[in-house]
Structures are given as structure tokens and as C-alpha cells.
N, C-alpha and C positions, 0 to 999 in steps of 0.2 A: 718604337713601339716594337715588340717582337711579336711576330706571327707565327702563334700554335695551329698546326694542323687539329683537326677535328677529331675526335676522337672515333673509331669504327665500332658498328653496334656490336661486333664481338668483345671488342674491349669495353664496354659499356657492361654487358651481359657480365665476364666474368668479375669484372671491379667489384657488380652490386653481388655480388653470389660469395666473394669473399670480404666485402667492408663491414670491419665493425658499427660503425655508425649507419648503414643501410636502414633506412625505412619507409614503408610505400608510403607514396601519397593518398591512396587508394585507403590503407589501412587507417592512415591516422585521421580519414576522412569519418568513417565508419569501420566501426568495432566486427558490427557482421557480414564484412565482405571477405570473400575464401577468397587467401590470399593463394592456396595451390592453383589455382586457376589462372594467376596473370604470370605474366612473363617477367624476370626480375631486369632488371635495368636500369642504371643509374638515371632513367629519361622517368621512371617512377619513381622518386625518391626523392623526398621533400629539402635532404642538402643540394641537390640537383640546380643553381641558380643562372638559369640563360646560358644554361650548354658549358658551366663550369661548376667544379664542386673545389673546395678548400683542401680535399685530399685524395683528391682522385690522384694524381701524380704518384701521390706519397705510396698508396697502396699498388698500382701498376707497377711501380719499380721495383716495390716489396714483392710483387709476386714470381718475379725474376732472381731472388736469390736466394729462394725456398728449395 
């Protein structure tokens, strides 16, 4: 079993800000939620399951190649 280090808060915020699949859990629950007030982070994304996302590493790797 491969051990992966947990992503840092900065990584999760940056990846969420550029991720094409990011969708806020709060916005998904209610369209009346003001998303401008929320901190964008993978932690708040509907795709962030148990601390991982299937495209997190791909998006993070792609950031360095631009």
C-alpha cells in the first residue's frame, strides 16, 4: 500500500481555484448561498471524497507545466 502525504491547505486552495470540476458543496445545497463569501478549497468541493479527489493530482501536476 502506497502512503501519500496529505495535500497542504495552500495546495487545496490553489487547485480548487483552477480546477475545471470544482463545485462548492454549499452552492450545490442551495442556490441562495453567496459563494463570494466562501473560501474556495478542495475541502468544500462535492468531488472531495474522504480527503481525495480523482483529478486532484492531475490538476496539481498541470499547474507546474503552464
